[in-house]
C-alpha positions in Angstrom: 42.8 193.1 71.5 40.6 194.2 68.8 39.2 197.0 70.4 42.8 198.0 71.1 44.0 198.3 67.6 40.3 199.8 66.9 40.7 202.9 69.1 44.6 203.2 68.5 43.3 203.3 64.4 40.8 205.9 65.9 43.0 208.1 68.2 45.7 208.3 65.6 43.4 209.4 62.6 41.4 212.1 64.7 45.3 213.4 65.4 46.2 213.6 62.2 43.2 215.4 60.2 43.3 218.2 62.9 47.3 219.4 61.8 47.5 221.9 59.7 51.3 221.6 58.1 52.9 225.2 57.7 56.6 224.5 55.7 57.7 221.5 53.8 58.9 218.1 55.4 61.9 217.1 56.9 64.2 214.6 55.1 62.2 210.7 56.3 63.7 208.0 58.3 64.4 205.8 55.7 66.7 208.7 53.8 68.7 209.3 57.1 69.3 205.4 57.9 70.4 204.6 53.6 72.5 207.8 53.1 73.8 206.3 57.2 74.5 202.9 55.9 76.1 204.1 52.8 78.7 206.4 55.0 79.4 203.9 57.3 77.9 205.9 60.4 75.8 204.6 62.9 72.4 206.3 63.4 70.2 205.5 66.7 67.6 207.2 68.2 68.7 206.6 71.7 67.7 210.4 72.4 64.3 210.2 70.7 65.8 211.7 67.6 68.0 210.4 65.0 71.7 211.2 66.0 74.9 209.9 64.9 76.5 207.4 67.7 79.9 209.6 68.2 78.1 212.6 68.5 76.1 211.8 71.6 77.5 212.9 75.2 76.8 209.3 76.6 78.0 205.7 76.6 75.4 203.8 74.2 76.5 200.6 72.4 74.4 199.8 69.0 73.8 196.7 66.9 73.2 197.1 63.2 70.9 194.6 61.5 74.3 193.6 59.7 76.3 193.3 63.1 73.8 190.8 64.3 74.0 188.5 61.9 77.4 188.3 61.8 78.0 188.3 65.6 75.8 185.6 66.0 73.0 187.7 68.0 69.9 185.7 68.8 68.8 186.9 72.1 69.7 189.3 75.0 72.6 187.0 76.6 74.4 187.3 72.8 74.0 191.1 73.2 75.6 191.1 76.7 78.5 189.4 75.9 79.6 191.8 72.9 78.5 195.1 75.2 80.9 196.2 78.1 78.8 197.0 81.4 76.2 194.8 80.3 74.7 191.4 82.5 71.7 189.4 81.4 70.7 186.5 83.3 67.6 184.7 82.6 67.7 182.3 85.2 66.4 178.5 84.7 63.3 179.4 82.8 63.9 183.1 81.3 60.8 184.3 83.1 62.5 186.0 85.5 65.5 187.8 82.8 67.3 190.2 84.6 69.7 193.3 82.4 72.3 194.9 84.8 74.2 197.6 83.7 77.2 198.9 85.3 77.0 196.7 88.3 73.4 198.3 89.2 72.1 194.6 90.1 69.1 194.5 92.0 68.3 192.4 95.4 65.1 191.0 94.2 64.6 189.8 90.5 61.0 189.1 91.0 59.3 192.1 91.8 57.1 194.4 89.2 59.8 197.0 88.6 63.2 196.6 87.1 66.7 198.4 87.2 66.5 198.8 83.1 63.5 199.3 80.9 63.3 197.6 77.9 61.4 199.1 75.1 60.1 198.0 71.0 60.1 200.7 68.9 59.2 202.8 71.5 56.9 201.0 74.0 57.8 199.8 77.2 57.8 196.2 77.8 56.8 196.1 81.6 57.6 192.5 82.3 60.8 190.4 82.4 59.2 187.5 80.6 58.5 189.9 77.7 61.7 191.2 77.6 64.1 188.9 75.4 61.9 189.2 71.8 64.9 187.8 70.0 66.6 189.2 66.9 64.8 188.3 63.7 63.8 190.9 61.7 64.9 193.6 63.9 67.0 196.6 62.5 69.1 197.7 65.4 69.4 197.1 69.0 70.5 199.9 71.4 72.3 199.6 74.6 72.3 203.2 76.9 73.7 203.3 79.7 73.6 205.1 82.7 70.1 207.0 84.0 67.7 207.5 81.6 64.9 208.7 83.7 64.6 212.0 82.4 63.4 211.1 79.1 62.4 207.4 79.5 60.9 207.9 83.0 60.7 205.6 86.0 62.7 202.1 85.9 65.4 203.1 83.4 67.2 203.6 86.6 70.6 202.1 85.1 70.0 202.7 81.6 67.4 201.0 78.6 67.4 198.6 75.8 66.1 199.5 72.6 64.8 197.2 69.9 64.0 199.1 67.0 62.3 197.1 64.6 62.2 196.8 60.7 62.7 200.1 58.3 59.5 201.7 57.2 59.8 202.8 53.6 56.8 204.6 51.8 58.9 204.3 48.2 60.9 201.3 47.9 59.8 197.4 47.4 62.1 195.4 49.9 62.2 191.9 50.7 64.6 189.7 52.8 64.5 186.3 54.0 66.1 184.0 56.3 66.6 180.0 56.8 68.9 178.7 59.4 69.7 175.0 60.5 71.8 173.9 63.5 72.4 170.8 65.9 69.9 169.7 67.8 67.2 170.1 65.7 67.1 174.1 65.8 65.9 175.2 62.8 64.7 178.9 62.0 63.0 180.9 59.7 62.3 184.4 58.9 61.2 186.7 56.6 59.8 190.3 55.9 58.3 192.2 52.6 57.5 196.0 52.4 55.6 197.2 49.8 54.6 200.4 48.7 50.5 200.6 47.3 50.5 204.1 46.4 54.0 205.4 45.8 55.1 208.0 48.7 51.7 207.5 49.8 51.0 204.6 51.7 53.0 201.0 52.6 52.3 197.7 53.9 54.8 195.4 55.5 55.0 192.0 57.0 57.7 190.1 58.9 57.5 186.7 60.1 59.6 184.3 62.0 59.8 181.0 63.7 62.7 179.3 66.0 63.1 176.0 67.2 65.5 173.9 68.9 66.0 170.7 71.2 67.9 171.7 73.8 71.7 170.6 74.4 71.6 169.0 78.0 70.3 165.4 78.3 67.3 164.7 80.9 68.7 161.6 82.5 65.0 161.1 84.3 63.5 157.8 83.2 60.4 159.2 81.8 62.2 162.3 79.9 61.5 161.2 76.5 57.3 160.5 76.7 56.8 163.5 74.5 54.4 165.8 77.2 53.1 168.7 75.8 53.8 170.9 77.6 56.7 169.5 79.2 60.5 168.5 78.9 61.4 166.5 76.2 64.8 164.3 75.6 66.9 167.2 76.3 66.6 170.3 78.0 66.7 173.7 76.9 64.4 173.5 74.0 61.9 176.0 72.7 59.7 177.0 70.0 58.7 180.7 69.4 57.2 182.4 67.0 57.0 186.0 65.9 54.4 188.7 63.8 54.8 191.8 62.6 51.7 193.5 60.5 52.4 197.7 59.6 51.3 200.2 57.5 52.4 203.6 56.6 50.8 206.5 55.7 51.6 210.1 54.4 47.9 212.1 54.0 50.1 215.0 53.1 53.6 216.1 52.9 54.3 216.8 56.3 52.3 213.8 57.7 53.3 210.2 58.6 51.4 207.6 60.7 52.9 204.3 61.3 50.8 201.4 62.9 52.3 198.1 63.8 51.1 195.0 65.3 53.6 192.5 66.9 52.7 189.1 68.3 55.6 187.0 69.9 55.0 183.4 71.6 57.3 181.6 73.4 57.1 177.8 74.4 60.5 177.0 76.5 61.4 174.1 78.5 63.7 174.8 81.3 67.3 175.5 81.5 69.7 172.5 82.4 69.5 173.1 86.4 70.4 171.4 89.5 69.6 172.1 93.0 72.3 172.1 96.2 69.9 171.9 99.1 71.1 172.3 102.7 68.4 169.6 104.0 70.2 167.2 101.8 73.7 167.6 103.2 74.9 169.2 99.7 76.6 172.3 102.0 80.3 172.9 102.9 80.8 175.8 104.7 79.5 178.0 107.8 78.6 176.4 111.4 75.2 178.0 111.9 72.2 176.0 112.9 68.6 176.7 114.1 65.8 174.6 115.1 65.1 172.7 112.0 68.2 173.1 110.1 71.9 171.9 112.1 75.0 171.6 110.3 77.0 173.5 107.6 74.6 176.3 106.3 76.2 177.3 102.5 78.4 176.5 99.7 81.7 177.4 99.3 83.4 178.5 96.8 82.9 178.2 92.8 79.7 176.0 92.2 80.2 173.0 90.0 79.2 172.3 86.9 77.9 169.2 87.2 74.8 167.6 89.5 75.3 166.4 93.0 73.5 163.3 92.5 70.6 162.9 94.8 69.1 159.9 96.8 68.0 158.0 93.8 71.6 158.3 93.1 71.0 159.2 89.1 73.8 160.6 87.5 73.3 164.0 85.8 70.4 166.3 85.0 67.3 164.4 86.6 64.0 166.9 85.8 60.5 166.0 86.0 59.4 165.8 82.5 56.0 167.9 83.3 58.5 170.7 83.9 58.4 173.9 81.3 59.9 177.1 81.5 57.5 179.3 79.8 54.1 179.2 77.8 53.8 183.1 76.9 52.5 185.3 74.5 52.8 189.0 74.4 51.2 191.8 71.7 52.2 194.8 71.2 49.9 197.9 69.2 51.6 200.9 68.4 51.0 204.1 66.4 53.2 207.2 65.7 52.3 209.8 64.2 55.1 212.8 63.1 54.1 215.9 61.9 56.1 219.0 60.5 55.1 222.1 61.2 57.8 224.3 60.1 61.3 223.6 58.6 62.2 223.8 62.5 59.3 222.6 64.5 57.5 219.4 64.6 54.8 217.2 66.6 55.1 213.7 67.3 52.7 211.9 69.1 52.8 207.8 69.7 50.3 205.3 71.4 51.2 202.0 72.5 49.5 199.3 74.0 51.0 196.1 75.5 49.4 192.8 76.8 51.2 189.6 78.0 50.4 186.8 79.6 52.9 183.8 80.9 52.9 180.4 82.7 55.2 178.4 83.9 55.5 175.0 85.9 59.1 174.4 87.6 60.2 171.1 88.7 61.6 171.7 92.5 62.5 168.5 93.8 66.5 167.9 94.7 65.6 164.4 93.1 62.6 164.2 91.0 62.7 160.8 91.2 62.3 160.4 94.7 59.2 161.7 96.6 58.9 165.0 98.5 56.8 164.5 101.7 55.2 167.7 103.2 52.4 167.9 105.8 51.7 163.9 105.5 50.9 164.7 101.6 54.1 162.7 99.3 54.3 164.1 95.6 56.6 165.9 93.8 57.4 169.0 94.5 56.2 172.1 91.6 56.8 175.9 91.8 54.6 178.0 89.8 56.0 181.0 88.7 55.2 183.5 87.0 52.3 183.2 86.1 49.9 186.2 85.3 49.4 188.7 82.8 49.5 192.7 82.1 47.8 195.1 80.1 49.6 198.6 79.7 48.3 201.6 77.3 50.5 205.1 77.0 50.2 208.0 75.4 53.4 210.2 74.7 53.8 213.4 72.8 56.4 215.5 72.0 56.8 219.3 70.1 60.5 220.0 69.2 62.5 222.6 67.9 65.5 222.7 65.7 67.4 225.8 65.3 69.3 227.0 62.3 72.3 227.8 64.9 71.8 224.2 66.3 69.7 225.0 69.5 67.4 222.2 70.3 64.2 221.9 72.2 61.6 219.7 73.2 58.9 219.3 75.6 56.2 216.5 76.4 53.8 214.7 78.0 53.2 210.8 79.2 50.7 209.0 80.1 50.3 205.3 81.1 47.5 203.4 82.6 48.4 199.3 83.4 46.9 196.5 84.7 49.2 193.8 86.2 48.1 190.4 87.7 50.8 188.1 89.1 50.4 184.7 90.8 52.4 182.3 92.2 52.3 178.9 94.9 54.1 176.2 95.0 53.1 172.9 96.4 52.9 169.1 95.9 51.5 167.1 92.3 51.3 163.6 91.9 54.3 161.7 91.8 55.7 160.5 88.4 52.4 161.4 86.9 52.4 161.9 83.5 49.9 164.1 83.2 50.7 167.7 82.0 50.5 171.2 83.9 48.5 173.5 82.4 47.5 175.2 85.4 47.6 176.0 89.1 46.8 172.6 91.2 43.1 173.2 92.5 44.7 172.3 95.9 47.4 174.7 95.8 46.7 178.2 97.4 48.3 180.7 95.1 50.0 183.8 96.3 47.8 186.8 94.1 48.4 190.2 93.6 46.8 192.5 91.1 48.1 195.8 90.4 46.9 199.0 88.7 49.3 201.9 87.7 48.8 205.1 86.4 51.9 207.5 85.8 51.4 211.0 84.4 54.8 212.9 83.1 55.7 216.1 81.9 59.7 215.8 80.1 62.1 218.5 78.2 65.4 218.6 77.2 67.1 222.0 75.9 70.6 221.4 74.0 73.0 225.0 73.4 75.6 225.2 71.3 78.1 227.9 72.5 81.6 229.1 70.4 80.4 228.1 66.7 78.8 225.0 67.9 81.5 222.9 69.2 80.7 223.7 73.0 77.1 222.3 73.3 75.3 222.4 76.9 72.4 220.3 77.3 69.5 219.9 80.1 67.2 217.3 80.7 64.2 216.6 83.3 61.1 214.8 84.0 58.7 215.2 86.7 56.6 212.5 87.2 53.3 211.8 89.3 52.4 208.2 89.7 50.0 205.9 91.7 49.8 202.5 92.5 46.3 200.2 93.8 47.6 196.9 95.0 44.6 194.4 95.6 45.9 191.5 97.6 43.4 188.9 96.5 44.3 186.6 99.1 42.7 188.8 101.8 40.6 191.5 99.7 42.6 194.3 100.9 42.9 197.2 98.3 46.4 199.5 99.2 46.7 203.0 97.3 50.4 203.9 97.1 51.7 207.7 95.7 54.8 209.2 94.9 56.0 212.1 92.7 59.7 212.7 92.1 62.0 215.0 89.5 64.9 213.2 87.6 67.2 215.6 85.9 70.3 215.0 83.8 73.0 217.6 83.1 75.5 217.1 80.3 78.4 219.6 78.7 80.2 218.1 75.9 83.1 219.9 73.8 84.2 218.9 70.1 87.9 219.0 70.2 87.7 218.4 66.3 84.8 217.4 64.1 85.7 213.4 65.3 86.7 214.0 68.8 84.5 214.7 71.6 85.2 214.9 75.2 81.8 215.4 78.2 81.0 215.4 81.2 77.5 214.5 82.4 75.3 214.0 86.1 72.1 212.6 85.8 69.0 211.0 88.5 67.7 207.6 88.0 64.9 206.5 89.3 63.3 203.1 90.4 59.7 203.5 91.2 58.8 202.5 95.0 55.1 200.1 95.6 53.3 198.0 98.0 53.8 195.3 99.9 51.6 192.1 99.2 52.1 189.8 101.5 48.4 189.2 103.7 50.9 189.4 107.2 50.0 192.0 109.3 52.0 195.4 108.6 52.5 198.6 110.0 51.9 201.5 107.4 55.7 202.4 107.0 56.3 198.6 106.2 53.4 198.2 103.8 55.0 200.8 101.3 58.5 200.8 100.0 60.0 204.4 98.3 61.9 204.7 95.3 65.3 203.4 94.3 67.8 206.2 94.0 70.9 206.9 92.3 73.3 209.9 91.3 75.5 208.6 88.0 78.5 211.5 87.2 80.5 210.3 83.9 83.0 211.7 81.7 83.6 210.3 78.6 85.8 210.7 74.9 84.1 209.6 71.4 87.1 209.4 68.9 86.9 208.6 65.3 90.4 208.9 63.7 91.9 207.9 59.9 88.8 208.7 58.2 86.7 206.9 60.1 88.9 204.1 59.9 88.9 203.8 63.5 86.9 204.6 66.6 88.0 205.3 70.4 85.2 205.8 73.0 85.9 206.1 76.8 83.9 206.5 79.9 84.4 206.5 83.6 81.2 206.6 85.8 80.4 206.8 89.5 77.0 205.9 91.0 76.2 206.7 94.1 72.9 204.7 94.6 70.5 205.2 97.9 67.4 203.8 99.4 68.5 200.3 97.6 65.3 197.9 98.4 66.4 195.4 100.3 64.1 192.3 101.8 63.8 192.5 105.3 61.9 191.0 108.1 58.6 192.8 109.3 58.9 193.9 112.9 57.3 191.6 115.7 56.7 188.9 111.8 56.5 185.6 113.3 59.2 183.1 112.0 57.0 181.9 109.3 56.3 185.1 107.8 57.6 186.2 104.4 60.3 188.8 104.0 59.1 191.9 102.7 61.0 194.8 100.6 62.3 198.1 102.1 64.4 201.0 100.8 66.8 200.7 103.6 70.8 200.3 101.8 73.1 201.9 99.8 75.3 201.0 97.2 78.7 202.6 95.5 79.5 201.1 91.8 82.3 202.7 89.7 84.4 201.7 86.5 85.4 202.4 82.8 84.3 201.2 79.5 86.3 201.1 76.4 85.4 200.6 72.6 87.1 200.8 69.9 87.3 199.6 66.3 89.7 199.5 63.7 90.0 198.9 59.9 94.0 198.6 59.1 93.3 197.7 55.6 90.0 197.1 53.2 88.4 194.2 54.0 89.8 193.4 57.7 87.5 195.1 60.7 88.9 194.9 64.3 86.9 195.8 67.5 87.3 195.5 71.2 85.4 196.6 74.2 86.6 196.1 77.9 84.4 196.9 81.1 86.2 197.3 84.7 83.4 197.5 87.3 83.3 197.7 91.0 79.9 197.5 92.4 79.8 197.1 96.3 77.4 197.7 99.1 77.6 200.7 101.4 79.0 200.1 104.7 76.6 199.1 107.6 73.8 197.6 105.1 72.2 194.5 106.5 70.8 191.6 104.9 67.8 190.7 107.1 67.4 187.2 105.5 70.5 186.0 106.1 70.2 187.2 110.0 67.0 185.2 110.3 67.7 182.2 108.8 70.6 182.0 110.8 73.0 180.6 107.5 76.2 182.9 109.6 75.6 181.4 113.0 74.8 183.3 116.3 76.3 186.3 118.4 78.0 183.3 120.8 78.5 181.0 117.4 79.6 183.0 114.8 80.2 181.6 111.1 84.0 181.7 110.0 83.1 182.5 106.8 80.2 185.3 107.0 78.9 188.1 109.6 76.2 186.6 111.7 74.5 189.7 112.3 73.6 190.1 108.0 75.9 193.0 107.3 77.5 193.2 104.1 79.0 196.4 104.5 82.1 196.7 101.7 80.6 193.2 99.8 80.6 193.0 96.2 77.1 193.5 94.9 76.2 189.5 93.6 75.4 188.3 89.9 77.9 191.2 88.0 81.2 190.9 87.4 84.5 193.2 87.7 85.7 192.5 84.4 83.9 191.9 81.3 85.8 192.2 77.2 85.2 191.0 74.0 87.5 190.8 71.1 86.7 190.6 67.7 87.7 190.3 63.8 86.2 189.9 60.5 87.6 190.0 57.0 86.1 190.0 53.3 87.6 189.6 50.4 86.2 189.2 46.3 86.6 185.8 45.0 84.7 186.6 41.9 83.5 189.1 40.0 80.2 188.7 41.7 80.6 186.8 45.1 82.6 187.7 48.2 84.2 185.8 51.0 83.6 186.5 54.9 84.8 185.1 58.1 84.4 186.6 62.0 85.5 185.2 65.2 84.3 186.5 68.2 86.3 186.0 71.5 84.0 187.1 75.2 84.6 186.8 78.8 83.6 188.1 82.3 85.4 187.6 85.9 83.7 185.6 88.5 80.3 186.7 90.2 78.9 186.4 93.5 75.1 184.3 93.8 74.9 185.9 96.9 74.9 189.0 98.9 77.5 187.2 101.3 80.2 187.0 98.5 81.1 183.3 99.5 80.0 181.5 96.6 80.9 181.9 93.1 79.7 181.6 89.3 83.1 180.8 87.7 84.6 183.1 85.1 84.2 182.4 81.3 85.6 182.8 78.0 83.3 182.2 75.2 84.1 181.7 71.2 81.8 182.0 68.4 82.6 181.9 64.9 81.6 182.6 61.0 82.4 182.0 57.6 80.8 182.2 54.5 79.9 183.6 51.0 77.6 186.4 49.6 76.7 188.1 46.6 74.7 191.0 46.0 71.4 189.5 47.3 72.3 186.3 48.6 74.7 185.1 51.4 75.5 181.4 52.9 77.3 180.7 56.4 78.6 178.2 58.3 79.0 179.1 62.1 79.5 178.1 65.8 78.6 179.5 69.2 80.4 178.3 72.1 82.9 177.0 69.6 85.2 175.2 72.7 81.8 173.5 74.1 82.5 175.8 77.4 80.4 174.0 79.9 79.5 176.7 82.7 77.3 178.0 85.4 75.6 180.8 84.0 73.8 182.0 86.7 71.9 180.6 90.3 69.0 181.3 92.2 69.5 181.9 95.7 67.0 180.8 98.1 67.5 181.6 101.7 64.3 180.8 104.4 64.5 180.0 108.1 63.2 176.3 106.9 65.4 175.9 103.7 68.4 177.3 102.0 69.0 176.3 97.9 71.3 177.3 95.2 70.0 176.9 91.7 72.7 176.9 89.3 71.5 177.1 85.6 73.9 176.0 83.1 75.0 178.1 79.7 74.2 176.5 76.2 76.8 173.4 74.7 78.6 174.4 71.4 75.8 174.6 68.5 77.1 174.6 64.6 74.7 175.8 62.0 74.4 177.2 58.5 72.4 180.0 57.2 71.0 181.0 54.0 69.6 184.8 53.6 68.5 186.6 51.0 67.1 189.9 49.8 66.1 192.0 46.8 
């Protein structure tokens, strides 16, 4: 890491010294942000430049620092509940966090690439265990919907999530902090400070945060209170997280600004409250399938229960091996950004990004942790070690931008990324009821192991041409990408090389009916990278590699501001034509015992509408609402090979009465996505003295049912959650009492569906219970 930081500083210094400014400076970001905050305008950087949210021809939901605090947003799951069209699931351990935008959920959640890209201050976060950085010390979170592959690159297939950290001021001293306490051992403390060491030339900043929680569901294992480290102690779902950001800004000449940032995120989390329903234990209630290792009922139909079904020991409630833990992970990010104003109209921007992460997890996978598992003559507790591994990515991006007086905008850029990813994982038995913490993969286990090197080269650009006195604007974006992946499957020491190139365009047209009313239409192509099947099974060349996921998304929308800014109403309707959907299939000629592979053989369609609006009927009262309707389904003729192979839907001679024996899922809804999402909120502020205001906020959010798998027989129940906050504030401090899930809704948040010829399990994870707390904030 030290060498990376030195390399970044050296690269940026040389780059800055080669720049010769030829004109006065543009306005600084801090000035733009301050002006926007005062006027109530939301400024975002979703298209790599600062813009008014209402002027962008696309669907974007953004939360500034104040909204993050008022809405009690602390993780991506909270963001999803407040964002029409976004669903987020972190499953049992958080290592496979899966954001889904507009129903474009992916079949496998454990792959190297995801359907939604996540960025921190423009630096790509490549692995799911690094996605959820929380909200401590963030200035803004932006959710950009629809394919963003033209500007963001591959894997922004369905959209992107941008974390924007603390402001970077060269002129003002600022400091702020927050202390929060809550039920079940919840304690958060964070703060940040920015100091100009040389006015308008050099400033330093520091942000720190720590968050801990003891969990909210009891673990009824008799050894649960033995305080194993790492492990699950007492309640389930606890965590200990920390973050550090150190930064500096330098303005060596009027037209050049250099920003340097180092971020460190650490997470030590327990598993969430979860349990198993297993075919082998007779927990299922439908589908008279059957094959030579498992006869009888093959599936669970209906809503997954919120109360675990007792196992063979008869112990009620959750029974989790105390050696189980969710994640032990650390992520480090280095960012250097150099912005140069070459003339009044031309600017140059260079950004270097480095990201490193490592993770280890140990998940108990017994149906009942108090009953030993017997396999191949061995007895013990069953564990799964996944995710385990690390990544290192370096990227360089340079952009040349032109902003004409007539409103013409043009940008051209180049991008280089080199990445290394090591993925490990295995399952096996550990000594029964042993109390030795698990800190590495057991010596007698044979891990799956894959080491992937990725090289990406891309050129991209954007041009916007205003017409009709700048009321009509035509915009074109495009990106040409060339990528290479080298995979070493370490278990057989066989290297494979995957190469591909593709073009991802986006075009939009918008018309300002008035200065406050915009109508737009767009079409965009999204791509999620292809790759290499890392199984050591003998495969043909066609089976060893799989091609990219692709989609064309068509969107029309309206953005409206009324009553001199007191009301907004934004609408977007979209249609996604998804081809080459990556599915899990059986290799031709594979033995019964072979693992499935990925092939791009499917297709899907998603269509829907999103509505968001705010209304301030009088000073002090602000109302907001959002709604999404999404109809996402597999195309006709799509086959789920894992269903066919496992005989979960019977056979041709003895078909199931709930699903197709041949694995045909055509017309079924995509799993893990809701047809309806909605949220409403209200906040009220009023003065109670010359110096102190009273404020309160209430948020209600809900979503309809989801299907746990592609065969649409197992449901995750709909849910409605209520959050609230009440407090007082002065010029530089506030004190509030808050509650999340105020009515203590017990619900299944998500569920793994594991289907193999040998066993089929559902692993439901429950959402957080009611949590009450108090928060003190201060700034000066």
